[in-house]
Structures are given as structure tokens and as C-alpha cells.
C-alpha positions, -999 to +999 in steps of 0.1 A: +080+919-224+077+933-258+055+921-287+089+911-305+101+890-276+066+872-270+066+862-306+100+848-301+091+829-270+058+815-287+080+805-320+105+787-300+078+769-279+062+757-310+095+746-325+103+725-294+068+709-294+072+699-330+107+687-322+092+665-293+064+651-314+088+642-342+112+623-318+080+604-303+070+593-337+105+584-347+107+563-314+073+546-323+086+536-358+117+521-343+098+498-317+102+461-326+077+449-299+048+471-289+043+465-252+021+482-226+027+476-190-008+473-175+004+468-139+028+486-119+041+462-094+059+491-075+025+504-061+020+471-041+042+488-014+037+522-001+052+541+026+032+564+049+050+591+071+084+574+062+073+541+074+073+514+047+057+477+049+082+448+063+076+419+040+093+387+047+117+375+020+099+342+021+064+358+016+045+335-009+028+360-030+015+397-031-006+403-062+004+431-086-026+450-079-028+445-041-020+474-020+000+473+013+003+505+029+023+520+058+031+500+091+024+465+078+044+434+087+038+403+066+052+369+078+066+340+058+044+322+035+017+349+036-004+356+004-021+389-005-045+383-034-058+405-061-074+438-053-068+433-016-059+462+006-039+463+037-037+498+054-014+504+083-016+543+080-028+553+114-017+521+133+000+489+127-009+457+109+008+424+118+000+393+098+016+359+107+030+330+088+010+311+063-020+334+064-038+343+032-058+377+025-085+370-001-093+388-033-107+423-025-104+419+012-097+450+034-076+450+064-073+484+084-067+500+119-084+525+140-071+556+157-102+580+162-131+558+178-103+537+197-066+530+194-066+496+178-040+478+154-050+448+134-031+416+147-036+386+127-019+352+136-006+323+119-027+301+094-056+323+092-078+325+062-096+358+054-121+352+026-126+373-006-142+406+001-139+403+038-132+433+062-110+432+093-111+466+109-088+472+139-094+436+152-073+407+164-075+372+146-057+346+165-041+314+149-060+291+129-093+311+125-113+315+094-130+347+082-155+338+056-162+357+023-178+391+027-176+389+067-167+420+087-147+418+121-149+453+134-131+476+160-118+460+191-131+425+182-112+393+189-116+360+171-099+333+190-080+303+180-098+279+156-130+300+155-150+305+124-170+337+112-193+326+085-198+343+052-215+376+052-215+379+089-207+412+110-189+407+143-198+440+159-171+461+178-157+447+209-171+412+205-150+381+215-156+351+194-144+322+214-121+293+204-139+265+187-170+285+181-191+291+148-207+326+144-231+336+118-254+365+111-256+403+112-250+409+140-231+376+144-241+352+170-227+320+181-248+290+162-227+260+172-195+246+177-169+240+149-168+204+136-134+184+133-143+183+097-145+220+093-111+222+109-097+197+086-110+214+056-096+248+066-059+232+072-064+216+037-074+250+024-045+267+039-019+244+025-037+245-010-038+283-010+000+283-003+007+261-031-016+282-055+002+313-042+036+301-052+025+292-087+008+329-091+042+343-079+060+327-105+038+337-132+035+372-121+074+376-118+079+366-155+092+393-179+082+400-215+109+377-228+097+350-207+061+353-217+070+353-252+091+320-248+063+303-228+038+314-255+063+298-282+067+265-263+028+263-259+022+268-296+049+243-306+033+217-283-001+223-301+013+220-337+042+195-334+033+160-343+040+137-313+060+116-335+081+143-349+114+152-332+106+167-297+130+192-282+148+181-252+146+198-219+164+231-216+202+223-209+233+245-214+243+255-250+275+234-247+255+202-237+228+207-263+250+218-291+230+247-298+243+270-325+234+308-322+200+299-307+188+278-337+192+243-324+214+216-328+227+208-363+207+180-379+178+188-357+169+221-371+150+207-402+142+170-388+130+154-421+134+121-439+165+134-454+183+145-423+167+119-401+153+089-421+141+068-392+120+096-378+109+106-414+098+070-422+078+069-388+060+100-398+052+088-433+037+056-420+015+073-397+001+096-423-005+068-445-024+051-418-046+081-413-055+086-448-063+047-450-086+053-421-104+081-438 
């Protein structure tokens, strides 16, 4: 390319760059509400080799910053909490109904040192920071915070692995046993009180998961509306006119989103009874001072 042609290309490139920067500045100046999307919910579910996670439509909650990867099945009422990772990249992971995977917990599989999936039953509680690596957890068992259950191990129905314990590869934790330590050993039988608390924790976690799911699914418009309602509840005098529960525009008499006529400016002039109550209250407060 001649030097003349090179100068033309450089000049065109510079002009295009300046045009792009100008359009970007114009777009910024036209923004009404500046909003940065800090979480990308689409990265919660990632396919591996064309295999995508299968998530029940009745799943309770998968946190926006959790990762569910590859050949993973989540049953109804399951919850996967903040920062948790479930990797079905070299084998499969199956998680049953009403099971919770705590914050920052990791569930993985194995292919090199043994061909093991991770199979997790119903009503299982996996504590924060726990690791389940290519193991089987039967119905109703509890894995404590920061505990590890390693390759080929089986935790049978209703067993408990205590916090920080390490269940070594190939170990079987029998039903109704409480294991503790590193490496973990059976220390005693589980108590009816522990099983009752585990059942209550499972139900409470489900209720909490549904609440988090509702909050995390809100869009920007709903967040602003919630904030407006919250601020209104702080600053509005309880003796002042209170907005009714949300009803249809026709039922409420709302006009252009500004409220019902006569209630927009609810004062002694537009509503003498309410205005008199408010004045009396202020007089009483002043006398007390």
C-alpha cells in the first residue's frame, strides 16, 4: 500500500473513532436514569459440550451469582445460594426435591480417579462452604458448614456430617449416625431433636428462598417503586391520608398515574375532616413540648 493510501486509512479510522466517541457522549447525555447491571443472571446456567442444566420450573431459588454448569438436574423447591457452584462438566449431578445448597458450597463430579456422579436426594441440607465431590447424599441428611464429602462416599438417610469434617473417599456414613473430625469418624447416634431441627431448617430455608427469588427477579422499575413506597411509609404521618392497596385504575379512579381526584393534595381544604385531625394532633404535640 502506498503512503498516500495508508494516510487515507489512518484518517478514516480516526474519523470513525471520533464519531463513535461522539455518539457515546450523546447517548450518555440523553440517559434519564443511570443504571449499572452488577449481576448477569444469564451466567447462572452454563452448557458444557452442548449439555445444559435441567432446572425444575418449581425450583425455589438459584442466586444470581451462583453457577450451575453442565449436566445438572435441580428438582422442585431446590435452592442454590449465593456464590455456590454446581459443576456437572465431566459427569452428572442430580439434586432432589426441597434440597438446599448453601452459600459458596461446591458440588462436583469425578472422571479421572474414578467414575462417580454426585447424587443428592430429597430434603438434604448442604451447609455454607461445604464440598460434595463425586459423592451420594441420601434423603434427609445434613452436611455441616465447611464439611467435605469426597469421591465415592455415601451419606445415608438421616445421617449428619458435622461442621468442618472430612469424609474420606469411599466412606459410608450409616443412617442415623453423627460423624465428626478430619478424617471424620462416627461419634454418636443422631438425636430426635437434631432431626426435628433439620426438618424445621429445611422448611425455613424454603420459605426464605422464595422471598429471595421474588426480590432478585425484580426489575429496575419495581425497585424504584418499592423505594418510593418505603420512603412514603417513613415520612407520611399515620393520621394523614394513606394510599389504598394497589387496585385497578378504574376502581381507584386514578388519573394519569397521579392518584384519585381530591386525594392528590389531601389537606384541610380538600378534606376538612382529615385536616382537622392533623391540626389537633400537631397542637397536642406542641403542648407536650
